[in-house]
C-alpha positions in Angstrom: -0.1 -0.1 0.0 1.5 3.4 -0.8 2.3 5.7 1.9 1.0 9.3 2.1 4.5 10.5 1.4 4.4 8.6 -2.0 0.9 9.9 -2.7 1.8 13.6 -2.0 5.0 13.5 -4.2 3.3 11.8 -6.9 0.3 14.6 -6.8 -2.9 15.3 -5.1 -4.7 13.8 -8.2 -4.3 10.4 -6.7 -6.7 10.8 -4.4 -10.4 11.7 -5.1 -12.3 14.4 -2.9 -14.5 11.7 -1.4 -11.4 9.4 -0.3 -9.8 12.5 1.1 -13.0 13.3 3.1 -13.3 9.7 4.4 -9.4 9.7 5.2 -9.5 12.8 7.4 -13.2 14.3 7.9 -11.6 16.9 10.3 -10.2 18.8 7.4 -13.7 19.2 6.1 -15.4 20.4 9.3 -12.7 22.9 9.7 -13.7 24.6 6.3 -16.3 27.1 5.8 -17.5 28.4 2.3 -17.0 32.1 2.1 -20.2 34.4 1.6 -20.8 35.0 -1.9 -18.4 32.5 -3.3 -20.2 29.7 -5.2 -19.4 26.6 -3.1 -18.2 24.4 -6.2 -15.2 26.5 -6.3 -14.4 26.1 -2.5 -14.4 22.2 -1.8 -11.6 21.3 -4.1 -8.9 22.3 -1.7 -10.0 19.7 0.6 -8.1 17.2 -1.1 -5.3 19.3 -2.2 -4.6 20.1 1.6 -4.8 16.5 2.8 -2.4 15.3 0.2 0.1 18.2 0.9 -0.3 18.0 4.6 1.1 14.2 4.5 3.9 15.4 2.4 6.4 13.7 4.9 4.0 11.1 6.3 4.1 12.9 9.7 2.0 16.1 9.4 5.0 18.4 8.6 2.8 21.0 6.8 -0.3 22.8 7.8 -2.6 24.4 5.0 -3.9 28.0 5.6 -7.5 26.7 5.0 -7.5 25.1 8.3 -5.2 27.4 10.3 -6.2 31.0 11.0 -2.3 32.1 11.3 0.9 30.6 10.5 1.9 28.7 13.4 5.4 29.4 14.5 5.8 26.1 16.2 5.9 24.4 12.8 9.1 26.2 11.9 11.4 23.3 13.7 9.3 20.8 12.1 9.6 22.1 8.5 13.5 22.6 9.2 14.0 19.1 10.2 12.1 17.9 7.2 14.4 20.1 5.1 17.4 18.5 6.7 16.1 14.9 6.4 15.5 15.5 2.5 19.3 16.4 2.2 18.4 19.6 0.8 21.1 21.4 2.6 23.9 19.4 0.7 25.4 20.7 -2.5 24.1 19.1 -5.7 27.4 18.6 -7.7 25.5 17.4 -10.8 24.1 20.7 -11.8 27.1 21.5 -14.0 27.6 25.2 -12.8 30.1 27.1 -10.8 29.0 26.3 -7.0 28.4 29.1 -4.7 30.4 28.6 -1.6 30.2 30.7 1.8 32.1 29.9 5.1 30.0 30.7 8.2 31.7 33.1 10.7 32.2 30.6 13.5 30.6 31.9 16.5 32.0 31.0 19.9 31.4 27.8 21.3 30.5 29.4 24.7 28.2 31.7 23.1 24.3 32.2 22.9 22.6 33.5 20.0 22.4 37.5 19.7 21.2 39.6 17.2 24.7 40.0 15.6 24.4 36.3 15.1 20.8 36.6 13.7 22.0 39.1 11.1 24.7 37.2 9.6 22.6 33.9 9.5 20.0 35.7 7.8 21.9 37.3 5.4 24.0 34.4 4.5 20.9 31.9 4.3 19.3 34.4 1.9 22.3 34.3 -0.4 22.5 30.6 0.0 18.8 29.8 -0.6 18.6 32.3 -3.7 21.7 30.7 -5.4 20.3 27.3 -4.7 17.1 28.1 -6.3 19.2 29.7 -9.3 20.5 26.2 -10.0 24.1 26.6 -8.6 25.5 23.6 -6.3 25.5 25.6 -2.9 27.8 25.0 0.0 27.4 26.8 3.2 29.9 25.3 5.8 29.0 25.7 9.4 31.1 25.6 12.5 32.2 27.0 15.8 35.3 28.7 17.3 37.0 27.2 20.3 37.2 30.8 21.6 40.4 30.6 23.8 40.0 33.2 26.4 36.0 33.0 26.5 35.9 29.3 27.2 38.8 29.0 29.6 37.1 31.8 31.6 33.8 29.9 31.6 35.3 26.6 32.7 37.4 28.4 35.4 34.4 29.9 36.9 32.5 26.5 36.6 35.6 25.1 38.6 35.6 27.7 41.1 31.9 26.8 42.0 33.2 23.3 42.8 36.1 25.0 44.9 38.6 24.2 42.6 41.4 26.6 41.0 43.0 25.9 37.6 46.4 25.9 39.2 45.2 22.9 41.3 44.9 20.8 38.2 47.5 19.7 35.6 47.1 20.9 32.3 45.9 17.6 30.7 43.4 17.4 33.6 42.3 21.2 32.9 41.7 20.9 29.1 39.8 17.2 29.9 37.5 19.2 31.9 37.2 21.9 28.9 36.4 19.2 26.3 33.6 17.8 28.9 32.1 21.2 29.0 32.3 21.6 25.5 30.5 18.3 24.7 27.8 19.2 27.1 27.0 22.8 26.4 28.9 23.5 23.1 26.0 22.7 20.9 23.6 25.6 22.3 24.7 28.1 19.5 24.4 25.5 16.8 20.8 24.6 17.7 19.9 28.2 18.0 21.4 29.0 14.6 19.1 26.3 13.2 16.2 28.0 14.7 17.0 31.0 12.3 16.5 28.6 9.3 20.3 28.3 8.4 20.4 25.9 5.5 23.9 24.8 6.2 25.4 21.3 5.2 25.7 20.3 8.9 27.5 17.0 7.7 30.6 19.4 7.0 30.4 21.1 10.4 33.7 21.9 11.9 35.2 23.0 15.3 38.5 24.9 15.3 40.0 22.3 17.5 39.0 19.4 15.3 41.9 17.1 14.4 41.7 18.3 10.8 41.6 21.9 11.4 44.5 21.5 14.1 46.6 19.9 11.5 46.1 23.0 9.3 47.0 25.2 12.1 50.3 23.5 12.8 51.1 23.3 9.0 50.7 27.2 8.7 52.7 27.9 11.8 55.6 25.7 10.4 55.4 27.0 6.8 55.4 30.7 8.2 58.3 30.0 10.3 60.3 28.3 7.5 59.8 31.4 5.5 61.0 33.6 8.5 57.5 35.1 8.9 57.3 34.0 12.5 59.7 35.1 15.3 59.9 35.4 18.9 60.6 38.8 20.7 59.9 41.0 23.6 57.3 43.9 22.5 54.6 45.8 24.0 51.2 43.7 24.0 47.7 44.3 25.7 48.2 42.2 29.0 45.3 40.8 30.9 46.6 40.4 34.6 43.6 38.3 35.8 43.9 36.0 32.9 47.8 36.4 32.7 47.7 36.4 28.9 48.2 38.9 26.0 44.8 39.7 24.4 44.2 40.8 20.9 43.2 44.6 20.1 39.7 43.3 19.3 39.4 42.0 22.9 40.1 45.2 24.3 37.2 47.7 24.8 37.6 51.5 25.6 35.1 53.6 27.7 35.2 57.0 29.1 35.6 56.8 32.8 36.0 59.3 35.7 39.5 59.1 37.3 42.0 61.3 38.6 45.0 63.4 37.4 48.0 63.4 39.7 50.6 66.4 39.7 54.1 65.4 40.9 57.2 67.0 41.4 60.4 65.9 39.6 63.4 67.7 41.2 66.1 68.8 38.7 69.4 67.1 39.9 72.1 69.6 40.9 69.5 72.3 41.1 68.0 74.6 43.9 64.7 73.5 45.7 63.0 75.8 43.1 64.3 73.8 40.2 61.7 71.1 39.4 59.3 70.0 36.9 55.7 69.0 37.5 54.3 66.0 35.6 50.5 65.3 35.3 49.7 61.6 35.1 46.4 59.2 35.6 49.1 56.2 36.7 51.5 57.4 39.2 52.5 53.8 39.6 54.3 53.8 36.6 56.8 56.3 37.4 59.1 53.4 38.7 59.3 52.4 35.2 60.4 56.1 33.9 63.6 56.3 31.8 63.2 59.8 30.7 61.5 63.2 31.1 60.3 65.0 27.8 59.4 68.4 27.1 58.7 70.2 23.7 61.6 72.0 22.6 59.7 75.3 21.7 58.4 75.3 25.2 60.0 78.4 26.8 59.3 77.2 30.3 61.5 74.4 30.3 64.3 74.8 27.6 66.8 75.7 30.2 66.4 72.3 31.6 66.8 70.2 28.4 70.1 68.1 28.9 70.0 67.9 32.5 68.9 65.2 34.8 65.6 64.7 36.9 65.3 62.5 40.1 62.4 60.1 39.9 60.5 60.4 43.2 60.7 57.5 45.8 63.4 55.8 43.9 66.3 56.6 46.2 67.7 59.3 43.8 67.4 57.5 40.5 68.2 60.0 37.7 66.7 60.0 34.3 67.5 62.4 31.5 65.5 65.5 30.7 65.1 65.5 26.7 63.1 67.4 24.0 60.7 66.1 21.6 58.0 67.6 19.6 55.7 64.7 20.4 55.1 66.6 23.8 51.8 68.5 23.8 52.6 71.7 25.4 48.8 72.2 26.3 48.2 69.0 27.9 48.7 68.9 31.8 52.0 70.8 32.5 53.5 70.2 29.3 56.1 67.9 30.9 56.0 64.1 29.8 57.2 61.2 31.9 58.3 58.5 29.6 57.4 55.0 30.8 57.9 52.9 27.7 57.3 49.5 29.6 53.7 50.6 30.4 52.5 52.9 27.7 51.9 52.4 23.9 52.9 55.8 22.9 55.8 55.9 25.4 57.0 52.5 23.8 57.0 53.9 20.4 58.8 57.2 21.3 61.5 55.1 23.3 62.3 52.8 20.5 62.4 55.9 18.2 64.9 57.9 20.4 66.8 54.7 21.5 65.9 54.7 25.3 65.9 51.6 27.5 62.6 49.9 28.4 62.1 49.4 32.2 59.4 47.0 33.4 58.0 47.3 36.9 54.8 45.0 36.9 54.7 41.3 37.3 52.2 39.3 35.1 49.5 39.3 37.8 49.4 43.2 38.2 51.6 43.6 41.3 54.8 45.6 41.1 58.2 43.7 41.0 61.6 44.6 42.4 62.2 47.7 40.6 59.5 49.3 42.7 61.5 49.1 45.8 59.4 49.2 48.9 56.2 48.7 46.8 57.3 45.2 45.5 54.4 42.9 45.7 51.6 45.2 45.9 49.0 45.5 43.6 49.1 48.1 41.0 46.1 50.1 42.3 47.0 49.6 45.8 50.4 51.1 45.0 48.5 54.0 43.3 46.8 55.0 46.8 50.0 54.4 48.8 52.4 56.1 46.5 50.2 59.4 46.5 50.1 59.3 50.4 53.9 58.9 50.6 54.3 61.8 47.8 52.2 64.1 50.2 54.4 63.2 53.1 57.6 64.1 51.3 56.2 67.3 49.6 56.4 65.9 46.2 52.5 65.8 45.7 51.5 69.0 44.1 47.7 68.3 43.5 45.2 65.9 42.2 42.2 66.7 40.4 39.2 64.6 38.7 39.9 63.8 35.1 38.1 61.6 32.5 40.3 59.0 31.0 39.7 56.5 28.0 40.2 53.2 29.9 41.1 49.9 28.2 39.2 47.0 29.6 39.0 43.2 29.0 36.1 42.4 26.7 36.0 39.0 28.5 36.6 39.8 32.2 36.1 43.5 32.5 39.3 44.1 34.2 41.7 47.1 33.0 44.2 46.1 30.5 47.8 46.9 31.2 50.2 47.6 28.4 53.2 45.5 29.1 56.3 44.4 27.3 56.4 40.9 27.0 58.2 37.9 25.4 55.6 36.6 22.5 55.5 34.8 19.2 54.9 37.3 16.2 54.0 37.0 12.5 55.7 39.5 10.4 52.7 41.1 8.5 54.2 43.5 5.9 55.1 40.8 3.1 51.7 39.4 3.7 50.0 42.5 3.5 51.3 43.5 0.4 49.7 40.6 -1.6 46.4 41.3 0.2 46.5 45.1 -0.9 47.0 43.9 -4.8 44.0 41.6 -4.4 41.7 44.5 -4.2 43.5 46.6 -6.5 43.5 44.2 -9.1 39.7 43.4 -8.8 40.5 40.0 -7.3 38.6 40.9 -4.2 35.5 42.9 -4.1 34.4 44.6 -0.8 30.8 45.6 -0.1 30.0 48.5 0.6 32.8 50.0 -1.6 33.9 52.6 1.1 35.2 50.0 3.3 38.0 49.4 0.8 39.6 52.7 1.8 39.7 51.3 5.6 41.1 48.0 4.4 43.7 49.7 2.2 44.6 51.9 5.4 44.8 49.3 7.7 47.0 46.9 5.7 49.4 50.0 4.6 49.9 50.8 8.2 50.1 47.2 9.7 52.0 46.1 12.6 53.2 42.6 13.3 50.7 40.2 14.8 51.2 38.9 18.5 49.9 35.2 18.1 50.7 33.8 21.3 48.6 33.5 24.3 49.2 32.4 27.9 46.4 29.9 28.2 45.9 26.2 28.4 42.8 26.1 26.1 43.7 26.2 22.3 46.1 25.1 19.7 49.5 24.5 21.4 52.3 26.5 19.7 54.4 23.7 17.8 57.6 25.0 19.2 60.0 22.5 21.4 62.8 23.9 23.6 66.0 21.9 24.1 66.1 21.0 28.1 68.9 22.2 29.9 69.5 25.2 27.8 69.0 28.4 29.7 68.5 30.3 26.4 65.2 29.9 25.0 66.4 31.1 21.6 67.2 27.3 21.1 64.3 25.5 19.8 62.8 23.7 17.0 59.6 23.9 15.1 57.9 20.8 14.0 54.6 19.4 13.1 54.5 17.0 16.2 56.5 15.7 19.0 58.1 13.1 17.1 59.3 15.2 14.4 60.6 17.7 16.9 62.7 15.2 18.7 64.2 13.9 15.4 65.1 17.4 14.5 66.6 18.2 18.0 68.5 14.9 17.8 69.8 15.9 14.5 70.9 19.4 15.7 71.8 18.5 19.5 72.5 14.7 19.7 70.7 11.4 20.5 70.4 12.1 24.3 68.7 15.4 23.7 65.4 16.0 25.8 62.6 18.6 24.8 59.7 20.3 26.2 56.9 22.2 24.3 56.2 25.7 24.4 53.4 26.1 27.1 51.7 28.8 25.3 48.8 28.5 22.8 48.0 30.4 19.5 45.6 33.4 19.2 42.1 32.2 18.4 42.2 34.6 15.4 45.1 32.5 14.0 42.9 29.3 13.4 40.1 31.9 12.4 42.2 33.1 9.6 42.6 29.6 8.0 38.9 29.1 8.3 37.8 29.4 4.6 40.2 26.9 3.2 41.1 24.5 6.3 37.3 23.8 6.5 37.4 22.7 2.9 40.1 20.1 3.8 43.4 21.9 3.2 46.2 20.8 3.5 45.2 17.1 3.6 42.7 16.8 0.7 43.5 16.3 -3.0 44.0 19.4 -5.3 40.9 18.0 -7.3 38.7 17.9 -4.2 39.9 21.2 -2.8 39.5 23.1 -5.9 35.9 21.7 -6.3 34.8 24.3 -3.9 37.8 26.7 -3.4 38.0 29.6 -3.5 34.8 30.2 -2.0 32.4 32.8 -3.4 31.5 35.0 -0.4 32.6 36.0 2.9 29.6 37.6 4.9 30.7 39.3 8.2 30.3 42.4 10.5 32.3 45.6 9.5 33.8 45.7 13.0 36.0 42.7 12.2 37.0 43.7 8.7 40.7 43.9 9.9 40.9 41.4 12.5 39.6 38.6 10.6 38.8 39.4 6.9 42.3 41.0 6.0 44.0 38.1 7.9 42.0 35.5 5.9 42.8 37.1 2.8 46.5 37.2 3.6 46.6 33.6 4.9 44.5 32.5 1.8 46.9 33.8 -0.8 49.8 32.6 1.3 48.9 29.0 1.7 46.6 28.7 -1.4 48.1 31.1 -4.1 44.8 32.7 -4.4 42.4 34.9 -2.6 40.1 32.8 -0.5 36.8 34.5 -1.5 35.8 36.7 -4.4 33.4 39.1 -2.4 33.2 40.3 1.1 29.9 41.6 2.1 30.0 43.7 5.4 27.1 44.3 7.7 26.6 46.8 10.4 25.6 46.5 14.3 22.1 46.0 15.3 21.3 48.8 17.6 18.2 49.5 19.7 15.1 51.7 18.5 17.1 54.8 19.8 20.1 53.8 17.9 21.9 52.9 21.1 24.2 49.8 21.0 22.7 46.8 23.0 24.0 46.2 26.3 23.1 44.5 29.6 23.9 47.8 31.3 21.2 49.7 29.4 18.9 46.8 29.5 18.0 47.2 26.0 19.3 43.7 24.7 16.7 41.9 22.4 17.0 38.1 22.5 16.6 36.6 19.1 15.3 33.2 20.5 12.5 35.4 22.5 11.8 37.5 19.5 11.1 34.1 17.5 8.8 33.2 20.1 6.8 36.2 19.9 7.1 37.2 16.2 8.1 34.2 14.2 11.5 33.6 12.4 10.4 34.9 9.2 9.4 38.3 10.8 12.8 38.6 12.3 14.6 37.6 9.4 12.7 40.1 7.2 13.2 43.0 9.6 16.7 42.3 9.7 17.3 41.9 6.2 15.7 45.3 5.2 18.9 47.2 6.2 21.5 48.5 3.9 24.9 47.0 3.7 27.4 48.4 6.0 24.9 50.5 7.9 23.7 50.1 11.4 20.3 48.8 11.9 17.8 50.3 14.6 15.6 47.3 15.7 12.4 48.0 17.3 9.3 46.0 18.3 7.3 48.1 15.9 9.1 47.0 12.9 8.8 43.3 14.2 5.0 43.8 14.6 4.7 45.3 11.2 6.5 42.3 9.6 4.7 39.8 11.6 1.5 41.4 10.1 3.2 41.0 6.8 3.5 37.3 7.5 0.0 37.0 8.5 -1.0 39.0 5.2 0.8 36.4 3.1 -0.8 33.5 5.0 -4.3 35.0 4.4 -3.5 35.7 0.8 -2.7 32.2 0.4 -5.9 31.3 2.1 -7.8 33.4 -0.4 -6.1 31.8 -3.4 -6.6 28.2 -2.2 -10.2 28.8 -1.3 -10.9 30.0 -4.9 -9.4 27.3 -7.0 -11.5 24.6 -8.8 -12.4 21.4 -7.3 -9.4 18.9 -7.8 -12.0 16.6 -9.7 -12.9 19.5 -12.0 -10.7 18.5 -14.9 -12.1 20.7 -17.5 -11.4 23.8 -14.9 -7.7 22.7 -14.3 -7.1 22.2 -18.0 -8.4 25.7 -18.6 -6.1 27.1 -15.9 -3.1 25.2 -17.1 -3.6 26.3 -20.8 -2.5 29.9 -19.8 1.1 30.4 -20.7 1.9 33.6 -18.9 5.8 33.4 -20.3 4.3 33.8 -23.8 3.7 37.2 -25.2 0.5 36.1 -27.1 -1.1 35.1 -24.0 -0.5 38.3 -22.2 -2.0 40.3 -25.1 -5.4 38.2 -24.6 -5.6 38.8 -21.0 -8.2 41.2 -19.6 -6.5 44.6 -18.2 -6.3 43.8 -14.7 -4.8 40.4 -15.3 -2.4 42.0 -17.9 -1.3 44.7 -15.5 -0.7 42.3 -12.6 1.3 39.8 -14.7 3.4 42.7 -16.2 4.1 44.1 -12.7 5.0 40.6 -11.8 7.6 40.2 -14.5 9.0 43.6 -14.0 9.2 42.6 -10.3 11.2 39.3 -11.1 13.8 41.5 -13.1 14.4 43.8 -10.7 14.5 41.6 -7.7 17.0 39.2 -9.4 19.2 42.1 -10.3 19.0 43.3 -6.6 19.8 39.7 -5.4 22.8 39.6 -7.8 24.1 43.0 -6.3 23.3 41.9 -2.9 21.2 44.6 -2.5 18.9 42.9 -0.1 17.2 45.8 1.5 16.0 46.7 -2.1 14.6 42.9 -2.6 12.7 43.0 0.6 11.1 46.5 -0.1 10.2 45.8 -3.7 8.6 42.5 -3.1 6.7 43.8 0.0 5.4 46.8 -1.9 4.3 44.5 -4.8 2.7 41.7 -2.6 0.7 44.2 -0.3 0.2 47.2 -2.8 -0.3 45.4 -5.9 -1.4 41.8 -5.6 -3.2 42.0 -2.2 -4.7 45.4 -2.1 -5.5 45.6 -5.8 -5.6 42.3 -7.6 -7.0 40.1 -5.2 -9.9 42.5 -4.7 -10.1 42.8 -8.5 -10.4 39.1 -8.9 -13.5 39.1 -6.8 -15.3 40.6 -9.5 -14.1 37.4 -11.8 -14.6 34.8 -9.1 -18.1 36.0 -7.8 -19.6 36.1 -11.3 -22.0 33.6 -11.4 -22.6 33.6 -15.1 -19.0 33.1 -16.6 -16.7 30.0 -15.8 -14.1 31.5 -18.5 -13.8 34.8 -16.6 -13.3 32.8 -13.4 -10.5 30.6 -14.6 -8.4 33.4 -16.0 -8.4 34.9 -12.4 -7.8 31.6 -11.1 -4.7 31.0 -13.2 -3.5 34.6 -12.4 -3.8 34.2 -8.7 -2.0 31.0 -8.6 0.8 32.1 -11.2 1.5 35.2 -9.3 1.2 33.9 -5.8 3.6 31.2 -6.8 6.2 33.5 -8.0 5.8 35.7 -4.9 6.5 32.6 -2.8 9.6 32.0 -4.9 10.7 35.7 -4.5 10.4 36.0 -0.8 11.6 32.2 0.1 15.2 33.4 0.7 14.0 36.0 3.2 11.0 33.9 4.8 11.7 30.4 4.2 9.1 28.8 6.8 5.9 30.5 5.8 6.7 30.4 2.2 7.4 26.6 2.2 4.3 26.0 4.3 2.1 27.7 1.7 4.0 26.3 -1.2 3.2 22.7 0.1 -0.5 23.5 0.1 -0.4 24.5 -3.5 -1.8 22.0 -5.9 0.9 22.8 -8.5 3.9 22.4 -6.4 6.1 19.2 -7.5 9.0 19.6 -4.9 10.2 21.6 -1.9 10.0 25.5 -2.5 13.7 25.7 -1.4 14.7 23.5 -4.3 12.3 24.8 -6.7 13.9 26.6 -9.6 14.1 30.6 -9.6 11.6 32.6 -11.8 12.8 33.2 -15.3 13.8 36.8 -16.3 13.0 38.8 -19.2 9.4 37.6 -19.5 6.8 39.5 -21.3 5.1 42.7 -20.1 2.9 45.2 -21.6 3.7 48.7 -20.3 0.7 50.2 -21.8 -1.6 48.0 -19.8 0.2 49.0 -16.7 -0.6 52.6 -17.7 -4.0 51.8 -18.2 -4.9 49.9 -15.2 -3.0 52.7 -13.3 -5.7 54.9 -14.6 -8.2 52.6 -13.2 -6.7 52.9 -9.9 -6.6 56.6 -9.9 -10.4 56.8 -10.9 -10.9 54.2 -7.6 -8.7 56.1 -5.2 -10.5 59.4 -6.3 -14.1 57.9 -5.6 -13.0 56.2 -2.5 -11.5 59.6 -1.2 -14.8 61.4 -2.2 -16.7 58.8 -0.4 -14.6 59.2 2.9 -14.6 63.0 2.6 -18.5 63.0 2.5 -18.7 60.1 5.2 -20.7 57.7 2.8 -21.6 54.7 4.6 -19.3 51.9 3.5 -22.1 49.8 2.5 -24.0 52.3 0.4 -23.6 51.9 -3.2 -23.6 55.2 -5.2 -24.2 56.4 -8.8 -21.3 57.5 -11.1 -20.8 59.0 -14.6 -17.1 58.5 -16.0 -16.1 61.3 -18.5 -13.3 60.5 -20.7 -12.1 60.3 -24.4 -13.5 57.3 -26.4 -10.1 55.4 -26.1 -10.1 55.7 -22.4 -13.8 54.8 -22.0 -13.1 51.8 -24.2 -10.8 50.0 -21.7 -12.4 51.6 -18.6 -15.8 50.5 -19.5 -14.8 46.9 -20.2 -13.9 46.6 -16.4 -17.2 48.1 -15.2 -17.8 45.5 -12.7 -14.1 45.9 -11.3 -14.8 49.6 -11.0 -18.0 49.0 -9.1 -16.6 46.3 -6.9 -13.5 48.4 -5.9 -15.6 51.9 -5.7 -18.7 50.6 -4.1 -20.6 51.9 -7.0 -24.2 50.9 -8.1 -23.4 48.8 -11.2 -26.7 49.7 -12.8 -26.1 53.4 -12.3 -22.4 53.6 -13.7 -22.3 55.5 -16.7 -19.6 56.2 -19.5 -19.6 59.5 -21.5 -17.4 61.8 -23.2 -19.1 65.0 -22.0 -20.2 65.9 -18.3 -23.7 64.8 -17.4 -26.6 67.1 -16.9 -26.6 66.9 -13.2 -22.8 68.0 -13.0 -23.7 71.1 -11.0 -25.3 68.9 -8.4 -22.4 66.5 -8.3 -19.1 66.3 -6.8 -16.5 66.7 -9.6 -13.5 64.3 -9.7 -10.3 64.6 -11.7 -8.6 61.3 -11.4 -6.1 62.2 -14.1 -5.6 64.0 -17.4 -8.7 63.3 -19.6 -10.3 61.0 -17.0 -13.0 62.7 -14.8 -16.0 61.4 -12.5 -19.3 63.0 -11.3 -20.8 61.6 -8.2 -24.4 62.9 -7.4 -24.4 64.6 -4.3 -27.9 63.4 -3.4 -26.7 59.8 -3.5 -24.0 60.3 -1.2 -25.4 62.3 1.8 -28.4 63.7 3.3 -28.4 67.2 2.2 -30.4 69.0 4.9 -28.5 67.2 7.5 -25.1 67.9 5.8 -26.1 71.5 5.3 -26.8 72.0 9.2 -23.5 70.0 10.3 -21.3 72.0 7.7 -22.8 75.4 8.9 -21.8 74.6 12.6 -18.4 73.4 11.6 -18.0 76.6 9.5 -19.0 78.8 12.6 -16.5 77.1 14.6 -13.7 77.3 12.1 -14.3 80.9 11.8 -14.1 81.5 15.5 -10.9 79.8 15.6 -9.5 81.6 12.7 -10.5 84.9 13.9 -8.5 84.1 17.3 -5.4 83.3 15.2 -5.6 86.4 13.1 -6.0 88.5 16.2 -2.9 87.3 17.7 -1.1 88.0 14.4 -2.3 91.5 14.2 -1.0 92.3 17.8 2.3 94.0 17.6 3.0 92.9 21.3 2.7 89.2 20.4 4.7 89.4 17.0 7.4 91.5 18.7 7.8 89.4 21.9 6.9 85.9 21.0 9.6 83.5 20.1 10.0 83.5 16.1 9.0 79.9 16.0 6.1 80.3 18.1 5.1 83.4 15.7 5.7 81.2 12.6 3.6 78.3 14.2 0.6 80.6 14.6 0.8 82.0 11.2 1.1 78.5 9.6 -2.1 77.5 11.8 -4.0 80.5 10.3 -3.2 79.7 6.8 -4.4 76.2 7.2 -7.5 77.3 8.8 -8.3 79.9 6.0 -7.9 77.0 3.5 -10.3 74.8 5.2 -12.9 77.7 5.7 -12.7 78.1 1.8 -13.3 74.2 1.3 -16.1 74.3 3.6 -17.8 77.4 2.1 -17.5 75.8 -1.3 -19.0 72.6 -0.1 -21.9 74.6 1.4 -22.6 76.2 -1.8 -22.6 73.1 -3.7 -25.2 71.6 -1.2 -27.2 74.9 -1.3 -27.2 74.8 -5.1 -28.4 71.3 -5.0 -31.3 72.2 -2.7 -32.5 75.1 -5.0 -32.2 72.8 -8.1 -34.2 70.3 -6.3 -36.9 72.9 -5.4 
């Protein structure tokens, strides 16, 4: 016996309406005919829904005919069905160039935030579009091991158990981290799936996977062999709590209140009046001073240049007083203490001037032996104690409030310390040169284009990259030192311990012992290899690798253009000989409705999963995708609510289409529908005006939207499709079609409307699917003509026929309808009341307008038996409301049809009296010199504008009264 799945895939015609009713009578009881629609046109969708609802044999899909709204709870079922069908995997038999994109790997510790929701939405839009275009598509997912973040999470977990990291061996600690990862690391992946990400999950990667780890080691070895990796002592961002160097991206700056301390530095060999006063926010670093600098043009201090200053509280240590134009004469006292071991700017100045570097701080933020009596004290404790001691010795001048830009750890929140530390570095200039050429030669396109300047500036001024981190979680640096050698300059670089031992034995003898560098690599190092390491580099064959490489696209936030994107470009060129992707698409930040950055402190964080629960995934995706590339997006509940309404509108439109298709058993009706070939010019020419208009508009839309998709103008795609669906299809054509569908005398006129409704709606679903995958798939599965899943259905063809003159003609009909509707509203005509109308136009216009008399009457609520078409004004023109809908198209609406004239006269007379009183009051104020001269200019302007507006309303009301009075006179 055939399963429901087999029957659904084969097509709904396999079952009769009667058998569908017998199998599931609940479907019938849920359906009610719409008033005014012949029942024979409603019952056919009973079978159609049943066959499709059983598409996967387990009730995956729900028809809009039995559900009031799209049920968000069905999203996960639909997603699981897609994945089970294998739709997310690339179809390599299609014979075209693949579309390949690598997901920016979110931290394994993370939970979904709106930044993730943004990149998942945009990348899924790209992937779904190109899949429907017939290209093999591969979206490679994965997560990042997030060295610092993950180690912090696990350390906190251990602390809750009363365990410190130092209590465990390295192996024991990393074992606990892996256990945590296996238990909690899948959260972010499950949440990404909730957003509809159509990734090939069979290719999911983790940056500490064996294959990716081999790629990281291989990259390090090759760079070192080329002399591009070296070890040295340089200034880094140091985290005392984590006791590791951190990248610039992991340091966040904030303006914070603090103190500016003014301290005396006596001039050696001078009198008590010979001293320099320095101003500093970090007095504890004075123990690391190696010079005092002044500006050579500062007359206050030129006499001291070349002499020595005594560093306070250092038992008389002397430092030179030098001059340098770098010193700002207007900041503080104009005297600069140079502490190159603890300030980035001082470090650069010291290197330029050849000054020594003195480090006064231990790795944990306490001061070392250079600080003398302050040794072992925490940096902030020293700050307080030192100032107290300076006050006692008379060297404290004053302290004052001062706002400083403070660097804090993105992970732990502590203040970051600039510190000179021995680390591993990558020499970047040789790599950067090729990355610059890639953009210059057009091998890489950055969108929006303005970010090219930022990319070029950063690569042209690049610094060497500190790649070592003092952590236990991450890729261990593949460097082994020789045991017994005091000098750590003696080492070997190898792919594994066996190779390292072999190299060491070749150089230092058979009895040599080695030990591995304890540091790990910066997480960004493995991330820089992501687009090609996830495709198998360096293990796979060239044939397999080149099947998907180079990738097509990288999509990410503009805030990591330098830290990740540029590094991937450099590494890709270095290791594969080509740019790793052809395009870089950069999105902006998600901000709150007021344009503020989302933060827990402000309490304005919007959780994507909560949002999905309230508004649905499709509404969230549509909202996020409407932004402009590279621009920040302000997210508000108002926008989400509006787009949830859009989802419901789409659902209701599907309900209308389905309810107005013929019975499945009505073979002749379906043959009539299938006979319409809307991709052919001759078919379009035979269509009535409204149908020709909406098909032509659809074909224009397909071209425009396809072009926008190809250019990555997703905001334009969303807006154009939204406007067409809501403005043209739902508001106009669906309403127009009712004149055909409710026509009891003609099956042929109904069939053309049914064919057009189905054709247009199918194509709308296709155009919207990349944005709103769930609701569109649900609706698609309810259509009788669907052959496969929407997500793998072919994209609509472009350059289909369209009739521009028909568009203009229907726009005239729309203008006429709007004019009549506005007049009805202006005169407060009851919605149910049908009124008469005379349409005046030239013979050519009357010819096509009169053919759509039923449509005009339906849309404008006119009395069909009293709608007349003429080339000259009617005899009752003077007692009518005269409307000009456009050039050569007018309408006359008899006033007596629209209102009770005596009641309206009374109402307008009272209204005119009230308006005149208000106007007189405004004029009186404006005629008062006291008011005009003394009131603020904007207040006077406001009163003047109100007076002008009131005058216009009075004139309009008088004209309407005159018209009514003339009607009364004629009647009498």
